[in-house]
N, C-alpha and C positions, 0 to 999 in steps of 0.2 A: 403399481399403476400411479401415474401422476394424478393427484387428487384435486379436481376442481368441480364446482357445482355452479353452472351458469356464470353469472357475474358476481356471485357471492364468494369473492376471493379475499382471504385474510392476509396473504403475503405473496408478493412476486419475488421469485428467486432468479437472479441473473448470474449466469456462468459464462466466462469468456473461454473459448477454446482456440488454441493455436498449436496444432501438431501434438495434441495430448488426448487423442480419441479414447484410448483405453482408460486413462486416468479419469477423464470426464465421465465415461460410462460408470466407472466404479463410484465416483462421487454421486451421480444420479441414483444409482442403486442404494447407496447409503441413505440418501434423502427419503426415498420411497420406503425403505425398511424402518427408518427411525422417526418418521414424521406422520403420525396417525390422527392427531387430534385437531388439525386445522385444515382448511382448504387452501390450496396454493396453486399458482401457475409457475411453470418452469420455462424460462427463456434462455435459450442457448445462442450465443453470438459467436459465430466462427469468424476469426480475424484473418481470413484468406489463408487457411492452412495449405501447406504444400505436400502433405502426405495423404492421409485418409480423406475420402470424399465426405464432406460434412452431412450430406443427405443420408448417410448411414445412421445418423442419430434418429431420424424419423422411422427407420426400419426397426431399430431397437426400442424406441420410445415414441410411439405414434402421437401421444398427447402433448409432446413438448412444442413450444413455439420456437422455430429456428430462423435466425437472421444470418444470412451469409453476406458478409461485408466484401465489397469488390477490392478492398485493399486492407492491409494491416494498419489499423488505426491506433494500435497500442492499447494499454489498459484503460486509459481515460476515455478515448474515443469509442472503444468497443462497449464499455459499460453505458456510455451515454445513449447508444443505440437502444440498449435494453431498457434504460430508464424512460425513454420517450414512448416505449410500447407498454410499459407496466401499467396494470389496471388497479392494483391494490393501493391502499393508503400507507402500506409498509413495504419497503423494498430491501431485499437482502442481496448485497454484493458478495459473492462466494467464489473463491478460487477453485479452479478445476482440480487442483492437486490436494483436495481436502476430503476427509471422511467424517461424516456426521456421527456423533456418539450420543446415546442415551437421551433421545428426544430434544437435542440441543436447540433446534429451530423453534419448537413450540415454547420451550422455557424462556428464550430471549424475547419471542413475540409476546408472550403472556406478561412478562415483566414490563416491556415497553408499553403495552396496551393499558396497563394499570398506572403507569407513570404520568406525571404532569406533562402538559403540552410543551413545556420548554425543554424537555429531554428529547433531543433530536436524533441521537445516534447511540447505538449499543454495540459493544464488542464482547467477545467471549474469550475463554481461556484456550490458547493454542498449545498443542502438544506435538512433540516429535514422534515419529513412528515407534520409537522405543518407550514412549510414555513420559519422557522427560519434558520439562517445561520449555517453552519457546517464548521469546519476547512477544508480548501481546498489546502493550500500551506504551504511552509516553510517560511524562511526568504526572505525579499525583497532584495536579493543579490545572486550572483552566487558563493559566498565564500564557501570554503570547510569547513571541520571539523577540530577541534584542541582539544588538551588536555584542554585548557582553557574553550572552549565551553562545553566540556563534563562535566567538574567540575561544571560549572554554572548550566547546565541543571539538573544534578542529585541532586544538593544541594536543588533544589526546593522541594524535598521530606523530607527535614530536618526542624524540628520545629524552629530552630534558624533562618532559612532563613526568616520566616515571621516577625521577629523582626528587620530585617535589614532596614536601611534607604531606602526609595523609590528611592533614587538617584542611587542605584546599579542596578535598573531595567531599563536598557538603551533601546533605540529604536531598537538597533541591535537585541535584544532578544525578541522583541514584536512579537507575532504570528499574522501576518497581515491577516491570513485566517479568523479570527473572526470579522473582520470589513468589512463593505459593500464597497468593492473596486469598483470603477467605472473607472478604467483604466487598460490597459494591462501593465503588468510589468514582469521583469525577476526575477526568483526565483531559489532556489537551490533544490526545491522539489515540485511535485504535487502529491496529494494523489492517490493511485493506483485504486480507485474506477472508475476513468475516466482518462485514459492516451492515448492521441492520439500521435502516434509515427511514424516518417518517417522510412521507411525500412532501409535506410542507417545507421540509429542509431544502430540497433542491428547487422548490418553487420560489423560496425567498433568498437562499444563498447562491443559487445557480447550480448548474451541473458541474461535473469534473472538468478541470482545465485541460483542453485537448492540446495545448502547447507541450505537455509532458507526454513522451512516448512510453516510458516505463521508469518506475521509481519516483518517489517523492510526491506523486500526484495526490495520494491520500493525506499527506502532511499539509499540502497547500489547501486541499478541500476542507480538512478539519479546522484549519486556521480560519478560513472564511466562514465556516459554520458557527464557530464560537463567536466571531465578530458579528454575526447576524443575530445573536442572542440566544442560541441553543446550547444546551449542555450535552457533553459526550460522557457516557458512563461505561465503565468496565464491569462486566457481570461475570464473576468467576464460577458460578454454579452451573454453567453450561460449557461443555468441552468438545473440541473437535481435533482431529489429527490434521496437521498441515505438513505435507512432505517437503515442499519448498523448492524453488528454482527449477521447476520442470520445463516450463515453456522456453527457458533460456539456457538450458543445461548444455546444449550443443553449439552454442555461439558465444563469442566473447562479449560479455556485457560490462566488463570492468570500466571502460571509458564512459559508458552510458551513465554509470552511477555518478561520476564527477560532473558530467554535463547537467544531469537532473538536479544535483545539489546546487550548482551555480544558478540555474534557472529558478529554483525554489527561493534562494536568498534574494534574488532580484525581485521576485514577485512579492515577497512579504516584507523585505527591508529596503527595497529600492537600490539605487546606485551605490549607496554606502555599504550595504550588506553584500552586494555583488562584488565590488572591488576588494572589500575586506576579506571575503572568502578566498579570492585568488591570492591576495597578499599573504594571508596566513599559510596557505598551502605552499607558496614560494618559500616562506620562512622554514616550514617543515622540511621541504625538499633540500634546501641548502644545509640545514642542521643535520639531517640524516646523512648527507654526503660527508660532512665533516666528521661525524661520529662513526662512519662506516668501518674504519680499521679496528675499532674497539668493540664492534658488535659480534655476536655469535654468528655462525654460518646460517642458521635459520633466519636470524634478523637481517643479515646481509641480503639473503634471497628476497625477503619481504621488502627491503628498501629498493632493490632493483625492480621489483614488480610495481612498487609505488611510483617510481620515476617513469616507468613505461606507461602506466595507466594515466597519471596526471598529465605528464608531458604530451602524451599522445592525444589527449582531448583538449589541450590548451588552445589550439587554433580555433576550433569550433566554439569553445567556451568564451573566447574574446569577441566572437561575432554575435553573441546572444542579444546584446542591446541594439544591434542593427536590425535583427529580424523579428524581435518580440517586444511586447510592451507589458506593463504591469497588469493591465486588464486581462480578464479571462479569455483564453483562446484567441489571442491577438495575432498569432502567426498564421501563415498559409498552410504550413505542414508541421507536424509534431517534431520536437527536437530529438533527432535520432543520430546516434553515433555513426560516423562514416564507415566504420568497419563492420557494420551489421549487414 
């Protein structure tokens, strides 16, 4: 049973559902099974699913609060609907394709409750269904984004990169989320599959940017949260299973990734970052084509996919600065790939 006692709610849990009825039900069941020591409310936001009737959630779990969106608002817009309804001073954004393990929600809530007020966001350890580790955080720093970091990140898609001396691969750029961390540390990002947030955070830093339809919205939000003076912590002593890519498994989201990345760099680095992102990817594309005859068959296939993905999104990518601004939720509709 979803556990709430009047208005005495310790945590509001928001789950976005889009054609994942069974997975969402399994997620809810794991919450009920593994969360015994705190009062919580459960908010389900249905993003205009086209398969199962979202009202079925009320039959399965009468205590949940159900929001049925008249259109698919994407991850950011859907969560914002839930955030506006949430009553608790702590809000958990939780993906529908997750399974709670070993009282994870209570552990993270308890840690954040005892933390100083400047700790605004807490993430936990994400596991694949087989128990292996999944990327959960960004860099072990609260540092922001820069043109230099953009160039380094995007050049990893270039075949020349793999011939560079390993000395160029500094610890600053190591993805610590893929190592078994056994300490709490400050980071610049936690993955949106599990984000425990103080209510003061979105009151001061704002809600998620609804210009993003899918992907990179948590990066932009975390960047804004850090700039607002809050810390983001990774807490490895709570674990959940994250299946991944279930809402988008039956549709082509490849072009959406490039669009969202371009929009992200425009938001955080302005025109310089936006055009540098496109320029670096052009350089990568040309270099991959030149190296194509010397690549393995698997690599050649990857290059072909890269050309289709990036090239297919280029027209929309170049129109970003016409339809959007750097400020939050500046466009009339979320940036959505035309092939969705």
